[in-house]
All heavy atoms as an XYZ file, in Angstrom:
925
protein
N       0.874     -1.111     -0.002
C      -0.004     -0.058     -0.011
C       0.955      1.244      0.017
O       1.828      1.312      0.786
C      -0.895      0.016      1.231
C      -1.797      1.181      1.276
S      -2.527      1.700      2.823
C      -3.747      0.437      3.099
N       0.557      2.180     -0.826
C       1.288      3.457     -0.955
C       0.894      4.371      0.151
O      -0.352      4.485      0.476
C       1.091      4.123     -2.248
C       1.883      3.554     -3.399
C       1.739      4.380     -4.531
C       2.712      4.001     -5.559
N       2.481      4.720     -6.816
N       1.864      5.078      0.697
C       1.523      6.186      1.687
C       1.043      7.329      0.958
O       1.421      7.715     -0.161
C       2.705      6.437      2.485
N       0.043      7.994      1.524
C      -0.516      9.260      0.982
C       0.395     10.467      1.468
O       0.992     10.336      2.479
C      -1.935      9.478      1.332
O      -2.085      9.715      2.646
N       0.312     11.615      0.796
C       1.038     12.745      1.255
C       0.709     13.180      2.652
O       1.516     13.623      3.385
C       0.676     13.860      0.241
C       0.292     13.107     -1.035
C      -0.298     11.851     -0.529
N      -0.600     12.943      3.072
C      -1.038     13.278      4.405
C      -0.304     12.476      5.524
O      -0.216     12.913      6.592
C      -2.511     13.178      4.529
C      -3.306     14.065      3.632
C      -3.409     13.629      2.194
O      -3.419     12.421      1.981
O      -3.401     14.487      1.335
N       0.103     11.218      5.180
C       0.713     10.354      6.210
C       2.246     10.361      6.087
O       2.906      9.758      7.010
C       0.224      8.898      6.021
O       0.651      8.423      4.696
C      -1.260      8.816      6.119
N       2.868     11.085      5.186
C       4.267     11.099      5.102
C       4.784     12.421      5.695
O       4.132     13.438      5.697
C       4.723     11.090      3.575
C       4.391      9.828      2.803
C       4.779      9.951      1.325
C       5.220      8.673      3.392
N       6.059     12.334      6.158
C       6.645     13.560      6.728
C       6.865     14.473      5.566
O       7.293     14.101      4.434
C       8.024     13.192      7.317
C       8.736     14.398      7.968
C      10.095     14.043      8.555
O      10.522     12.881      8.434
O      10.606     14.883      9.134
N       6.614     15.796      5.761
C       6.776     16.843      4.806
C       8.169     17.567      5.004
O       8.217     18.278      6.038
C       5.679     17.783      4.765
O       4.417     17.067      4.386
C       5.819     18.855      3.680
N       9.056     17.396      4.143
C      10.394     18.096      4.204
C      10.620     18.743      2.895
O      10.480     18.114      1.856
C      11.501     16.986      4.489
C      12.854     17.614      4.506
C      11.202     16.214      5.774
N      10.993     20.046      2.946
C      11.357     20.688      1.660
C      12.489     19.937      0.986
O      13.479     19.500      1.706
C      11.783     22.116      2.087
C      11.909     22.082      3.570
C      11.225     20.874      4.134
N      12.335     19.682     -0.253
C      13.369     18.820     -0.947
C      13.586     19.296     -2.365
O      12.865     20.111     -2.974
C      12.768     17.327     -1.083
O      12.483     16.884      0.226
N      14.727     18.888     -2.896
C      15.099     19.115     -4.239
C      15.286     17.735     -4.900
O      15.866     16.806     -4.373
C      16.477     19.838     -4.339
C      16.911     20.037     -5.803
C      16.422     21.199     -3.696
N      14.648     17.649     -6.137
C      14.637     16.429     -6.862
C      15.419     16.619     -8.095
O      15.270     17.676     -8.759
C      13.215     16.027     -7.180
C      12.961     14.682     -7.854
C      11.712     14.097     -7.321
C      12.953     14.835     -9.365
N      16.318     15.715     -8.454
C      17.115     15.871     -9.702
C      16.684     14.759    -10.740
O      16.411     13.687    -10.346
C      18.617     15.659     -9.453
C      19.197     16.630     -8.526
C      19.892     16.262     -7.388
C      19.158     17.995     -8.781
C      20.478     17.151     -6.509
C      19.723     18.971     -7.946
C      20.383     18.532     -6.787
N      16.722     15.206    -11.957
C      16.460     14.346    -13.079
C      17.139     14.812    -14.320
O      17.616     15.983    -14.313
C      14.952     14.155    -13.356
O      14.702     13.004    -14.219
N      17.141     13.977    -15.378
C      17.646     14.451    -16.620
C      16.598     14.002    -17.699
O      15.913     13.072    -17.553
C      19.021     13.854    -16.963
O      18.902     12.415    -16.873
C      20.106     14.372    -16.054
N      16.641     14.740    -18.879
C      15.801     14.387    -19.985
C      16.694     14.459    -21.255
O      17.613     15.294    -21.309
C      14.611     15.358    -20.130
S      13.412     15.083    -18.912
N      16.353     13.760    -22.315
C      17.133     13.796    -23.540
C      16.828     15.056    -24.315
O      17.731     15.360    -25.090
C      16.649     12.559    -24.315
C      15.261     12.240    -23.757
C      15.269     12.720    -22.347
N      15.752     15.692    -24.132
C      15.462     16.937    -24.953
C      14.727     17.920    -24.014
O      14.153     17.664    -22.994
C      14.487     16.573    -26.083
O      13.243     16.165    -25.581
C      15.042     15.528    -27.054
N      14.840     19.205    -24.543
C      14.182     20.294    -23.808
C      12.606     20.099    -23.865
O      11.907     20.343    -22.900
C      14.474     21.640    -24.485
C      13.892     22.796    -23.678
S      14.397     22.918    -21.978
C      16.035     23.629    -22.005
N      12.163     19.562    -24.967
C      10.653     19.279    -25.051
C      10.277     18.334    -23.985
O       9.209     18.521    -23.301
C      10.381     18.704    -26.423
C       8.897     18.403    -26.602
C       8.580     17.755    -27.988
O       9.560     17.344    -28.731
O       7.360     17.584    -28.327
N      10.939     17.285    -23.684
C      10.647     16.228    -22.690
C      10.704     16.951    -21.347
O       9.861     16.766    -20.526
C      11.668     15.094    -22.798
S      11.603     13.977    -21.393
N      11.809     17.714    -21.074
C      11.937     18.395    -19.773
C      10.826     19.399    -19.570
O      10.303     19.369    -18.371
C      13.284     19.110    -19.761
N      10.409     20.207    -20.591
C       9.367     21.154    -20.331
C       8.040     20.441    -20.059
O       7.306     20.892    -19.269
C       9.223     22.013    -21.621
C      10.187     23.113    -21.705
C       9.765     24.111    -22.745
N      10.790     25.171    -22.806
C      11.576     25.487    -23.887
N      11.399     24.774    -25.011
N      12.383     26.438    -23.790
N       7.848     19.360    -20.768
C       6.542     18.603    -20.527
C       6.503     18.095    -19.045
O       5.430     18.271    -18.370
C       6.426     17.351    -21.384
C       5.388     16.420    -21.125
N       4.031     16.660    -21.294
C       5.340     15.186    -20.544
C       3.301     15.746    -20.906
N       4.069     14.770    -20.414
N       7.633     17.446    -18.552
C       7.555     17.002    -17.215
C       7.497     18.165    -16.189
O       6.756     18.125    -15.188
C       8.838     16.159    -16.929
C       8.855     14.790    -17.503
C      10.213     14.205    -17.587
C       7.845     13.889    -16.820
N       8.233     19.267    -16.452
C       8.199     20.440    -15.533
C       6.773     20.976    -15.473
O       6.245     21.311    -14.360
C       9.227     21.439    -16.072
N       6.115     21.191    -16.633
C       4.838     21.810    -16.723
C       3.788     20.914    -15.963
O       2.912     21.389    -15.255
C       4.360     21.983    -18.158
C       5.030     23.161    -18.779
C       4.634     23.378    -20.261
O       3.716     22.645    -20.706
O       5.276     24.192    -20.940
N       3.917     19.621    -16.129
C       2.959     18.635    -15.465
C       3.201     18.814    -13.928
O       2.125     18.864    -13.287
C       3.357     17.211    -15.876
O       3.152     17.105    -17.269
C       2.447     16.230    -15.200
N       4.413     18.834    -13.404
C       4.626     19.015    -12.003
C       4.108     20.319    -11.454
O       3.445     20.368    -10.402
C       6.053     18.814    -11.667
C       6.703     17.476    -11.964
C       8.148     17.418    -11.640
C       5.980     16.265    -11.259
N       4.284     21.454    -12.233
C       3.897     22.746    -11.761
C       2.345     22.816    -11.803
O       1.689     23.279    -10.823
C       4.507     23.788    -12.704
C       6.032     23.830    -12.567
C       3.866     25.207    -12.419
C       6.542     24.318    -11.219
N       1.751     22.415    -12.941
C       0.240     22.412    -13.044
C      -0.481     21.629    -11.968
O      -1.418     22.082    -11.330
C      -0.194     22.010    -14.465
C       0.170     23.093    -15.493
C      -1.734     21.721    -14.514
C       0.066     22.676    -16.903
N       0.104     20.453    -11.602
C      -0.505     19.645    -10.593
C      -0.074     20.039     -9.159
O      -0.461     19.509     -8.188
C      -0.002     18.161    -10.818
C      -0.673     17.538    -12.039
C      -0.243     16.105    -12.179
C      -0.848     15.458    -13.322
N      -2.247     15.040    -13.114
N       0.740     21.183     -9.103
C       1.257     21.758     -7.870
C       2.007     20.693     -7.048
O       1.955     20.705     -5.827
C       0.034     22.326     -7.034
C      -0.520     23.523     -7.803
C      -1.439     24.380     -6.972
C      -0.842     25.111     -5.901
N      -0.286     26.349     -5.997
N       2.714     19.747     -7.680
C       3.651     18.888     -7.064
C       5.011     19.459     -6.896
O       5.863     18.953     -6.231
C       3.716     17.574     -7.792
C       2.369     16.755     -7.798
C       2.493     15.604     -8.836
C       2.068     16.223     -6.422
N       5.249     20.642     -7.557
C       6.491     21.282     -7.448
C       6.228     22.821     -7.421
O       5.359     23.273     -8.036
C       7.363     21.037     -8.711
N       7.047     23.520     -6.580
C       6.990     25.001     -6.527
C       7.619     25.589     -7.728
O       7.230     26.647     -8.234
C       7.586     25.451     -5.260
N       8.694     24.937     -8.209
C       9.456     25.511     -9.332
C      10.387     24.399     -9.875
O      10.657     23.458     -9.195
N      10.718     24.524    -11.112
C      11.633     23.568    -11.789
C      12.571     24.340    -12.707
O      12.137     25.129    -13.571
C      10.874     22.555    -12.718
C      11.863     21.543    -13.382
C       9.753     21.810    -12.000
N      13.874     24.237    -12.407
C      14.866     24.768    -13.317
C      15.183     23.797    -14.402
O      15.361     22.511    -14.111
C      16.189     25.071    -12.592
C      15.951     25.990    -11.399
O      15.946     25.606    -10.266
N      15.827     27.283    -11.766
N      15.362     24.210    -15.611
C      15.706     23.386    -16.760
C      17.038     23.847    -17.205
O      17.151     24.925    -17.746
C      14.686     23.514    -17.870
C      13.228     23.227    -17.477
C      12.311     23.396    -18.679
C      13.052     21.911    -16.972
N      18.047     23.048    -17.131
C      19.369     23.412    -17.438
C      19.885     22.604    -18.653
O      20.156     21.468    -18.600
C      20.407     23.097    -16.208
C      21.768     23.551    -16.605
C      19.916     23.755    -14.877
N      19.904     23.394    -19.757
C      20.232     22.768    -21.111
C      21.689     22.446    -21.213
O      22.562     23.042    -20.547
C      19.734     23.696    -22.149
C      19.889     25.015    -21.512
C      19.574     24.751    -20.006
N      21.999     21.647    -22.202
C      23.359     21.366    -22.656
C      24.292     20.813    -21.591
O      25.505     21.143    -21.509
C      24.066     22.634    -23.202
C      23.151     23.335    -24.237
N      22.835     22.732    -25.446
C      22.501     24.576    -24.193
C      22.059     23.575    -26.093
N      21.845     24.690    -25.401
N      23.775     19.988    -20.739
C      24.541     19.277    -19.683
C      25.114     17.997    -20.354
O      24.432     17.264    -20.912
C      23.694     18.951    -18.407
C      24.482     18.373    -17.361
S      23.468     17.874    -15.860
C      22.795     16.348    -16.557
N      26.450     17.797    -20.164
C      27.021     16.666    -20.630
C      26.971     15.607    -19.592
O      27.289     15.802    -18.366
C      28.507     16.882    -20.971
C      28.707     17.627    -22.201
C      28.149     16.897    -23.412
O      27.342     17.434    -24.203
N      28.492     15.657    -23.656
N      26.451     14.426    -19.918
C      26.293     13.247    -19.018
C      27.143     12.129    -19.532
O      27.142     11.761    -20.684
C      24.878     12.827    -18.856
O      24.117     13.786    -18.302
N      27.895     11.510    -18.548
C      28.696     10.293    -18.883
C      28.335      9.248    -17.884
O      28.294      9.534    -16.719
C      30.137     10.610    -18.837
C      31.083      9.521    -19.314
S      32.801     10.058    -19.344
C      32.859     10.568    -21.022
N      27.978      8.064    -18.355
C      27.498      7.060    -17.414
C      27.609      5.611    -18.059
O      27.745      5.478    -19.277
C      26.024      7.304    -17.069
C      25.120      7.434    -18.274
C      24.451      6.337    -18.876
C      24.980      8.690    -18.938
C      23.704      6.476    -20.002
C      24.146      8.816    -20.063
C      23.483      7.706    -20.549
O      22.741      7.840    -21.702
N      27.515      4.600    -17.202
C      27.452      3.214    -17.719
C      26.120      2.904    -18.090
O      25.143      3.193    -17.293
C      28.005      2.301    -16.550
C      29.443      2.164    -16.474
C      30.245      2.833    -15.522
C      30.363      1.487    -17.324
N      31.595      2.530    -15.760
C      31.676      1.674    -16.866
C      30.222      0.644    -18.418
C      32.763      1.113    -17.448
C      31.283      0.048    -18.972
C      32.580      0.284    -18.550
N      25.890      2.212    -19.205
C      24.570      1.697    -19.568
C      24.766      0.485    -20.428
O      25.385      0.519    -21.444
C      23.782      2.762    -20.364
C      22.362      2.256    -20.661
C      21.919      1.969    -21.942
C      21.277      1.932    -19.802
N      20.616      1.545    -21.881
C      20.189      1.562    -20.547
C      21.133      1.969    -18.355
C      19.037      1.102    -20.031
C      19.959      1.612    -17.898
C      18.893      1.145    -18.637
N      24.223     -0.664    -19.885
C      24.299     -1.907    -20.639
C      25.660     -2.299    -21.056
O      25.918     -2.695    -22.229
C      23.258     -1.919    -21.758
C      21.855     -1.714    -21.354
C      20.817     -1.658    -22.373
O      21.144     -1.453    -23.627
N      19.604     -2.009    -22.046
N      26.573     -2.165    -20.094
C      27.991     -2.505    -20.372
C      28.763     -1.585    -21.167
O      29.941     -1.932    -21.445
N      28.294     -0.427    -21.519
C      29.052      0.559    -22.264
C      29.094      1.897    -21.558
O      28.123      2.257    -20.896
C      28.479      0.721    -23.639
C      28.434     -0.500    -24.535
C      27.795     -0.215    -25.892
O      27.902      0.923    -26.352
O      27.211     -1.148    -26.458
N      30.160      2.659    -21.824
C      30.184      4.082    -21.300
C      29.440      4.925    -22.367
O      29.782      4.886    -23.528
C      31.654      4.553    -21.127
C      31.632      6.005    -20.781
C      32.347      3.719    -20.061
N      28.475      5.602    -21.960
C      27.754      6.554    -22.787
C      28.056      7.911    -22.468
O      28.448      8.385    -21.307
C      26.248      6.391    -22.599
C      25.689      4.883    -22.842
C      25.741      4.624    -24.314
C      25.231      3.190    -24.562
N      25.127      2.898    -25.929
N      27.914      8.772    -23.464
C      28.247     10.273    -23.297
C      27.198     10.983    -24.117
O      27.239     10.937    -25.352
C      29.685     10.574    -23.838
C      30.074     12.001    -23.470
O      29.312     12.745    -22.925
N      31.281     12.308    -23.993
N      26.316     11.739    -23.424
C      25.244     12.411    -24.091
C      25.041     13.781    -23.555
O      25.293     14.040    -22.272
C      23.902     11.674    -23.995
C      23.891     10.307    -24.701
N      23.743     10.125    -25.987
C      24.046      9.036    -24.206
C      23.816      8.896    -26.362
N      24.043      8.197    -25.204
N      24.436     14.677    -24.399
C      23.959     15.951    -23.907
C      22.481     15.770    -23.389
O      21.739     15.097    -24.079
C      23.968     16.879    -25.079
C      23.552     18.344    -24.578
C      23.829     19.403    -25.646
O      24.939     19.799    -25.888
O      22.749     19.865    -26.260
N      22.251     16.289    -22.273
C      20.896     16.094    -21.682
C      20.430     17.498    -21.054
O      21.248     18.425    -21.033
C      20.929     15.065    -20.479
C      21.243     13.688    -20.960
C      21.154     12.739    -19.803
O      22.031     12.780    -18.936
O      20.333     11.784    -19.854
N      19.184     17.500    -20.712
C      18.646     18.691    -19.950
C      18.493     18.201    -18.469
O      17.917     17.165    -18.170
C      17.345     19.126    -20.549
C      16.788     20.279    -19.720
C      17.392     19.463    -22.006
N      19.050     19.023    -17.572
C      19.023     18.729    -16.127
C      17.775     19.376    -15.543
O      17.556     20.659    -15.736
C      20.298     19.190    -15.525
C      20.485     18.792    -14.040
C      19.995     17.709    -13.382
C      21.265     19.583    -13.097
N      20.372     17.748    -12.128
C      21.142     18.901    -11.899
C      21.982     20.703    -13.158
C      21.850     19.295    -10.738
C      22.618     21.163    -11.956
C      22.549     20.481    -10.787
N      17.007     18.693    -14.821
C      15.808     19.214    -14.066
C      16.172     19.310    -12.594
O      16.662     18.284    -12.008
C      14.605     18.309    -14.233
C      13.874     18.387    -15.581
C      14.555     17.571    -16.624
C      12.486     17.908    -15.421
N      15.951     20.476    -12.034
C      16.093     20.626    -10.589
C      14.683     21.106    -10.142
O      14.147     22.126    -10.428
C      17.104     21.791    -10.321
C      18.457     21.474    -10.994
C      17.287     21.978     -8.839
C      19.453     22.689    -11.004
N      14.101     20.181     -9.354
C      12.692     20.339     -8.989
C      12.633     20.733     -7.472
O      13.159     19.958     -6.655
C      11.843     19.026     -9.277
C      10.434     19.217     -8.791
C      12.073     18.576    -10.646
N      12.016     21.746     -7.128
C      11.820     22.170     -5.742
C      10.366     21.675     -5.340
O       9.425     22.062     -5.891
C      11.882     23.732     -5.579
C      13.341     24.200     -5.409
C      14.096     24.187     -6.677
C      13.647     25.279     -7.579
N      14.441     25.546     -8.770
N      10.424     20.813     -4.339
C       9.089     20.212     -3.987
C       9.156     19.805     -2.417
O       9.972     20.331     -1.711
C       8.924     18.951     -4.810
O       7.612     18.341     -4.520
C       9.991     17.858     -4.554
N       8.199     19.030     -2.030
C       8.066     18.472     -0.691
C       8.342     16.933     -0.740
O       7.873     16.336     -1.653
C       6.757     18.780      0.011
C       6.491     20.295      0.059
C       7.172     20.972      1.283
O       7.620     20.250      2.161
N       7.143     22.211      1.341
N       8.981     16.415      0.233
C       9.256     14.982      0.195
C       8.010     14.086      0.172
O       8.030     13.054     -0.481
C      10.040     14.602      1.448
O       9.290     14.850      2.627
N       6.924     14.587      0.744
C       5.644     13.828      0.673
C       5.054     13.565     -0.660
O       4.217     12.703     -0.849
C       4.601     14.354      1.676
S       4.162     16.074      1.137
N       5.540     14.278     -1.628
C       4.987     14.099     -3.097
C       5.833     13.168     -3.920
O       5.566     13.130     -5.098
C       4.829     15.441     -3.719
C       3.852     16.452     -2.919
C       4.359     17.681     -2.594
C       2.757     15.944     -2.442
C       3.539     18.524     -1.811
C       1.872     16.849     -1.595
C       2.403     18.058     -1.287
O       1.540     18.923     -0.540
N       6.863     12.620     -3.377
C       7.778     11.771     -4.172
C       7.056     10.672     -5.017
O       7.280     10.475     -6.199
C       8.881     11.137     -3.411
C       9.842     10.347     -4.229
C      10.845     10.998     -4.893
C       9.705      8.968     -4.337
C      11.762     10.245     -5.747
C      10.521      8.182     -5.145
C      11.582      8.881     -5.875
N       6.127      9.949     -4.319
C       5.435      8.899     -4.987
C       4.606      9.353     -6.205
O       4.567      8.720     -7.210
C       4.509      8.105     -3.937
C       5.280      7.348     -2.994
O       6.434      6.967     -3.151
N       4.678      7.069     -1.837
N       3.962     10.469     -6.014
C       3.147     11.024     -7.128
C       4.044     11.468     -8.286
O       3.737     11.196     -9.456
C       2.314     12.168     -6.631
C       1.178     11.726     -5.741
C       0.433     12.934     -5.155
O      -0.366     13.517     -5.917
O       0.723     13.199     -3.990
N       5.186     12.093     -7.877
C       6.190     12.538     -8.966
C       6.743     11.298     -9.712
O       6.877     11.275    -10.909
C       7.265     13.364     -8.303
C       6.564     14.770     -7.797
C       8.387     13.724     -9.321
C       7.518     15.603     -6.981
N       7.045     10.280     -8.942
C       7.616      9.076     -9.465
C       6.657      8.432    -10.444
O       7.026      8.036    -11.553
C       7.911      8.027     -8.334
C       8.448      6.720     -8.818
C       8.797      5.832     -7.744
O       9.568      6.113     -6.882
N       8.091      4.654     -7.630
N       5.324      8.425    -10.153
C       4.284      7.876    -11.050
C       4.361      8.611    -12.404
O       4.236      8.057    -13.484
C       2.954      7.891    -10.468
C       2.729      6.794     -9.442
C       1.343      6.867     -8.816
O       0.391      7.370     -9.488
O       1.186      6.458     -7.635
N       4.363      9.915    -12.265
C       4.393     10.780    -13.455
C       5.676     10.467    -14.353
O       5.578     10.326    -15.553
C       4.349     12.331    -13.134
C       2.945     12.614    -12.558
C       4.694     13.213    -14.313
C       2.827     13.919    -11.855
N       6.762     10.421    -13.750
C       8.012     10.100    -14.415
C       7.957      8.718    -15.136
O       8.374      8.555    -16.219
C       9.217     10.277    -13.530
C       9.827     11.637    -13.532
C       9.120     12.683    -12.923
C      11.048     11.843    -14.079
C       9.649     13.930    -12.893
C      11.575     13.209    -14.093
C      10.878     14.216    -13.493
N       7.480      7.775    -14.368
C       7.391      6.379    -14.922
C       6.500      6.262    -16.131
O       6.702      5.485    -17.058
C       7.021      5.384    -13.899
C       8.127      5.261    -12.700
S       9.836      5.065    -13.289
C       9.726      3.386    -13.980
N       5.434      7.076    -16.138
C       4.496      7.104    -17.303
C       5.003      7.950    -18.439
O       4.706      7.637    -19.558
C       3.108      7.666    -16.884
C       2.345      6.662    -15.911
C       1.014      7.322    -15.554
C       0.354      6.415    -14.592
N      -0.866      7.078    -13.975
N       5.656      9.103    -18.145
C       5.995     10.035    -19.196
C       7.403     10.158    -19.643
O       7.691     10.700    -20.679
C       5.528     11.465    -18.696
O       4.179     11.443    -18.399
N       8.350      9.607    -18.891
C       9.708      9.775    -19.219
C      10.166      8.810    -20.219
O       9.764      7.610    -20.162
C      10.624      9.617    -17.949
C      11.964     10.281    -18.098
N      12.967      9.712    -18.909
C      12.453     11.392    -17.548
C      13.998     10.448    -18.797
N      13.726     11.544    -18.037
N      10.894      9.158    -21.228
C      11.294      8.237    -22.330
C      12.401      7.216    -21.993
O      12.533      6.236    -22.630
C      11.764      9.176    -23.482
C      12.226     10.336    -22.773
C      11.404     10.548    -21.590
N      13.179      7.460    -20.889
C      14.256      6.509    -20.578
C      13.691      5.300    -19.863
O      12.704      5.402    -19.092
C      15.232      7.236    -19.575
C      16.149      8.350    -20.143
C      16.802      9.156    -19.282
C      16.248      8.485    -21.587
C      17.605     10.148    -19.836
C      17.041      9.442    -22.010
C      17.768     10.304    -21.165
O      18.555     11.265    -21.653
N      14.337      4.273    -20.047
C      13.981      2.940    -19.440
C      14.191      3.034    -17.917
O      13.269      2.587    -17.153
C      14.774      1.772    -19.985
C      14.345      0.423    -19.482
C      15.232     -0.583    -20.094
O      16.079     -0.409    -20.946
N      15.038     -1.840    -19.697
N      15.221      3.679    -17.511
C      15.558      3.906    -16.104
C      15.853      5.384    -15.923
O      17.033      5.782    -15.948
C      16.716      3.016    -15.689
C      16.977      3.204    -14.179
C      16.427      1.592    -15.982
N      14.855      6.226    -15.674
C      15.135      7.648    -15.577
C      15.862      7.968    -14.198
O      15.513      7.325    -13.186
C      13.708      8.325    -15.663
C      12.769      7.231    -15.328
C      13.382      5.929    -15.683
N      16.676      8.955    -14.287
C      17.267      9.417    -12.937
C      16.053     10.135    -12.165
O      15.383     11.028    -12.722
C      18.348     10.404    -13.211
C      18.919     11.051    -11.948
C      19.984     12.060    -12.217
O      20.241     12.372    -13.418
O      20.550     12.567    -11.237
N      15.919      9.795    -10.944
C      14.962     10.472    -10.042
C      15.515     10.356     -8.615
O      15.409      9.351     -7.965
C      13.608      9.745    -10.175
C      12.384     10.616     -9.689
C      12.303     11.926    -10.386
C      11.117      9.803     -9.844
N      16.205     11.422     -8.223
C      16.933     11.454     -6.894
C      16.313     12.658     -6.156
O      16.352     13.745     -6.643
C      18.426     11.615     -7.116
C      18.953     10.392     -7.896
C      19.157     11.747     -5.818
C      20.379     10.637     -8.406
N      16.000     12.409     -4.901
C      15.431     13.443     -4.052
C      16.336     13.632     -2.838
O      16.862     12.694     -2.182
C      14.076     13.107     -3.502
C      13.480     14.156     -2.652
S      11.785     13.838     -2.234
C      10.874     14.467     -3.602
N      16.695     14.861     -2.645
C      17.594     15.282     -1.464
C      16.760     16.254     -0.556
O      16.082     17.119     -1.060
C      18.833     15.984     -1.942
C      19.710     15.211     -2.931
C      20.826     16.075     -3.370
C      20.271     13.988     -2.307
N      16.864     16.062      0.771
C      16.294     16.923      1.700
C      17.013     18.240      1.806
O      18.205     18.206      1.774
C      16.134     16.279      3.084
O      15.411     15.116      3.035
N      16.220     19.337      1.931
C      16.850     20.658      2.184
C      16.891     20.839      3.692
O      15.823     20.774      4.376
C      15.978     21.780      1.585
C      15.859     21.671      0.028
C      16.512     23.130      1.938
C      14.927     22.564     -0.644
N      18.077     20.890      4.229
C      18.237     21.001      5.703
C      18.216     22.435      6.240
O      17.864     22.666      7.302
C      19.535     20.337      6.126
O      20.677     20.979      5.564
C      19.557     18.813      5.790
N      18.516     23.405      5.362
C      18.551     24.795      5.723
C      18.180     25.610      4.495
O      18.519     25.195      3.301
C      19.847     25.328      6.210
C      20.156     24.618      7.636
C      21.431     25.314      8.226
O      21.961     26.258      7.800
N      21.948     24.691      9.315
N      17.618     26.756      4.683
C      17.304     27.659      3.628
C      16.767     28.928      4.107
O      16.336     29.104      5.226
N      16.645     29.933      3.212
C      16.031     31.211      3.588
C      14.564     30.915      4.016
O      13.821     30.358      3.208
C      16.117     32.154      2.389
C      15.594     33.601      2.629
C      16.507     34.336      3.576
C      15.575     34.284      1.219
N      14.179     31.336      5.281
C      12.793     31.003      5.719
C      11.722     31.449      4.728
O      10.749     30.671      4.554
C      12.740     31.744      7.106
C      14.185     31.710      7.507
C      14.941     31.978      6.258
N      11.859     32.606      4.149
C      10.784     33.107      3.191
C      10.804     32.207      1.968
O       9.656     31.989      1.416
C      10.984     34.519      2.892
O      12.258     34.756      2.283
N      11.873     31.750      1.533
C      11.950     30.765      0.313
C      11.250     29.458      0.697
O      10.458     28.987     -0.074
C      13.363     30.625     -0.136
C      13.433     29.763     -1.384
C      13.264     30.343     -2.629
C      13.615     28.309     -1.297
C      13.337     29.564     -3.826
C      13.565     27.610     -2.450
C      13.455     28.182     -3.703
O      13.501     27.441     -4.851
N      11.685     28.923      1.793
C      11.015     27.641      2.233
C       9.572     27.779      2.502
O       8.844     26.905      2.157
C      11.720     27.171      3.452
C      13.228     26.802      3.271
C      13.846     26.357      4.635
C      13.397     25.741      2.190
N       9.060     28.897      2.947
C       7.646     29.119      3.091
C       6.972     29.189      1.714
O       5.776     28.683      1.578
C       7.365     30.453      3.895
N       7.605     29.888      0.781
C       7.074     29.950     -0.582
C       6.959     28.532     -1.167
O       5.921     28.145     -1.710
C       7.872     30.819     -1.498
C       7.639     30.638     -2.908
C       6.572     31.166     -3.611
C       8.368     29.849     -3.831
N       6.687     30.726     -4.923
C       7.776     29.906     -5.087
C       9.539     29.000     -3.670
C       8.247     29.265     -6.173
C       9.992     28.405     -4.851
C       9.347     28.445     -6.028
N       8.012     27.715     -1.020
C       8.009     26.384     -1.494
C       6.853     25.599     -0.917
O       6.112     24.919     -1.678
C       9.393     25.706     -1.187
C       9.716     24.449     -1.830
C      11.227     24.212     -1.881
C       9.038     23.270     -1.237
N       6.656     25.660      0.384
C       5.602     24.917      1.052
C       4.207     25.367      0.603
O       3.284     24.569      0.238
C       5.690     25.047      2.565
C       4.614     24.269      3.269
C       4.725     24.340      4.799
O       5.651     24.978      5.276
O       3.807     23.804      5.417
N       4.135     26.666      0.427
C       2.766     27.247     -0.004
C       2.456     26.902     -1.452
O       1.284     26.694     -1.830
C       2.870     28.784      0.076
C       1.972     29.339      1.129
O       1.452     28.623      1.951
O       1.871     30.642      1.067
N       3.480     26.792     -2.283
C       3.377     26.516     -3.728
C       3.121     25.038     -4.032
O       2.613     24.727     -5.164
C       4.531     27.044     -4.515
O       4.729     28.373     -4.332
N       3.371     24.174     -3.138
C       3.139     22.710     -3.374
C       2.025     22.207     -2.642
O       2.096     21.793     -1.423
C       4.427     21.974     -2.931
S       5.849     22.161     -3.823
N       0.836     22.307     -3.237
C      -0.426     21.789     -2.611
C      -1.230     21.205     -3.782
O      -1.976     21.984     -4.379
C      -1.074     22.944     -1.851
C      -0.315     23.415     -0.696
C      -1.032     24.336      0.218
C      -0.080     24.656      1.397
N      -0.540     25.642      2.200
N      -0.965     19.974     -4.067
C      -1.707     19.386     -5.156
C      -3.170     19.609     -5.145
O      -3.800     19.681     -4.150
C      -1.398     17.851     -4.972
C      -0.182     17.859     -4.261
C      -0.192     18.997     -3.311
N      -3.727     19.784     -6.419
C      -5.139     20.076     -6.664
C      -5.954     18.876     -6.369
O      -5.515     17.745     -6.526
C      -5.308     20.593     -8.082
C      -4.427     21.742     -8.385
C      -4.487     22.013     -9.918
C      -4.849     23.004     -7.657
């Protein structure tokens, strides 16, 4: 059984992912913003990624997504990525924010309230 956002601890968080194109990145970012699962998403183009995949070293240009959200929304965000992301194994890493400008963290919390 999945935990609902109401039963999970709410911690301001940053989620990292990558996309193969700006179109893909914009689609995911807009989905998260419209559903109010993210307060904001930075799209950083022209990032060079090097990694192991299926026994080979790969080197590709990607778009980096930096998602500002709350930890309690990870499951919902994960579902969106698994349905919409073109990669077989998309990067989806969440880190807790341990400190930040209080007014920024208040904005983040206020902006993430799913419809």
